[in-house]
C-alpha positions in Angstrom: 3.4 28.2 1.9 3.5 27.5 -1.8 1.4 25.0 -3.7 1.4 23.8 -7.3 -1.8 23.5 -9.3 -1.8 21.0 -12.1 -4.7 21.7 -14.4 -6.1 19.6 -17.3 -7.0 21.7 -20.3 -9.5 19.0 -21.6 -13.0 20.3 -20.8 -11.4 23.7 -20.7 -14.6 25.6 -20.0 -15.0 23.8 -16.7 -11.4 23.4 -15.6 -10.6 27.1 -16.1 -13.5 28.0 -13.9 -12.1 25.6 -11.4 -8.7 27.2 -11.6 -10.2 30.6 -10.9 -11.9 29.3 -7.8 -8.7 27.7 -6.6 -6.7 30.9 -7.3 -9.2 33.1 -5.5 -9.2 30.8 -2.4 -5.4 30.5 -2.4 -5.2 34.3 -2.5 -7.7 34.5 0.3 -5.5 32.2 2.4 -2.3 34.0 1.5 -0.9 30.9 -0.2 1.4 31.3 -3.2 0.9 29.0 -6.2 2.5 27.9 -9.4 0.2 26.7 -12.2 1.1 24.0 -14.7 -1.4 23.2 -17.5 -1.4 19.8 -19.1 -3.5 18.5 -22.0 -5.8 16.1 -20.0 -6.5 14.4 -16.7 -4.4 11.4 -17.8 -1.4 13.8 -18.1 -1.8 15.2 -14.6 0.4 12.7 -12.7 3.5 13.6 -14.8 2.9 17.3 -14.1 2.5 16.6 -10.4 5.8 14.7 -10.4 7.6 17.6 -12.0 6.3 20.1 -9.5 6.9 17.8 -6.5 10.6 17.8 -7.4 10.7 21.6 -6.8 11.9 22.1 -3.2 9.8 25.1 -2.4 6.5 23.5 -3.5 4.9 22.2 -0.3 1.9 20.4 -1.9 -0.1 20.1 -5.1 -3.7 20.2 -6.2 -4.9 18.3 -9.3 -7.7 20.0 -11.2 -9.7 18.3 -13.9 -13.2 17.2 -15.0 -13.7 13.7 -16.3 -17.1 13.7 -18.1 -18.9 10.5 -19.2 -18.9 9.8 -22.9 -20.4 6.9 -24.8 -17.9 4.4 -23.4 -16.2 3.6 -20.0 -13.1 5.6 -21.1 -13.8 8.2 -18.3 -13.5 5.5 -15.7 -10.2 4.2 -17.1 -8.8 7.7 -17.1 -10.0 8.6 -13.6 -9.0 5.3 -11.9 -5.5 5.4 -13.4 -4.9 9.1 -12.7 -6.2 8.9 -9.1 -4.1 5.8 -8.3 -0.9 7.4 -9.6 -1.6 10.7 -7.9 -1.9 8.9 -4.6 1.3 7.0 -5.3 3.2 10.3 -6.0 2.0 11.9 -2.8 3.4 8.9 -0.9 6.6 8.8 -2.9 7.5 12.4 -2.3 5.9 12.7 1.2 4.0 15.8 0.1 0.3 16.2 0.1 -1.6 16.1 -3.2 -5.3 17.0 -3.2 -7.6 15.5 -5.7 -9.7 18.3 -7.2 -10.8 16.3 -10.2 -14.5 15.7 -10.6 -15.9 12.6 -12.2 -16.0 10.0 -13.6 -19.5 9.3 -14.7 -20.7 12.9 -14.6 -22.5 14.9 -17.2 -21.3 18.3 -18.3 -24.0 19.9 -16.1 -22.8 17.9 -13.1 -19.2 18.9 -13.8 -20.3 22.6 -13.8 -22.1 22.1 -10.5 -18.8 20.7 -9.1 -16.4 23.5 -9.9 -16.1 24.3 -6.2 -14.1 21.0 -5.8 -11.1 23.1 -6.7 -11.6 25.3 -3.7 -12.0 22.2 -1.6 -8.7 20.9 -2.9 -6.9 24.0 -1.9 -8.4 23.8 1.6 -7.4 20.1 1.8 -3.8 20.6 0.7 -3.3 23.6 3.0 -4.6 21.7 6.0 -2.3 18.7 5.2 0.7 21.0 4.8 0.0 22.6 8.1 -0.6 19.3 9.9 2.5 17.7 8.5 4.5 20.8 9.4 3.2 20.6 13.0 4.4 17.0 13.2 7.9 18.1 12.3 8.0 20.6 15.1 6.9 18.1 17.8 
């Protein structure tokens, strides 16, 4: 099994801790991975699309942290990214797990949610296995 990890560099201090959690858990599960870093959460869908086109990529996790600022910009970013990520999963018939925290969170809340990356790995691995089981039946 091989997964892709598309990681937003924006809020780097948080997202890189998330990547470490995801890598550790993928290693624990014996899952291979390819990492693609993109500038921000808004850029994640394009990275996902590129990785979904690779035949040996079975699924993707999206990693990011969308922190509340002075405006509602965080909501616009997260809503659009999440919608497109779901669309890509359906378009390519491959699971894509949402390991993006936010919107509306503070930096402290984002730090407390770094484990969402591990949860995303767990989710995508389960979906890959369950979809594979369907093919065999």
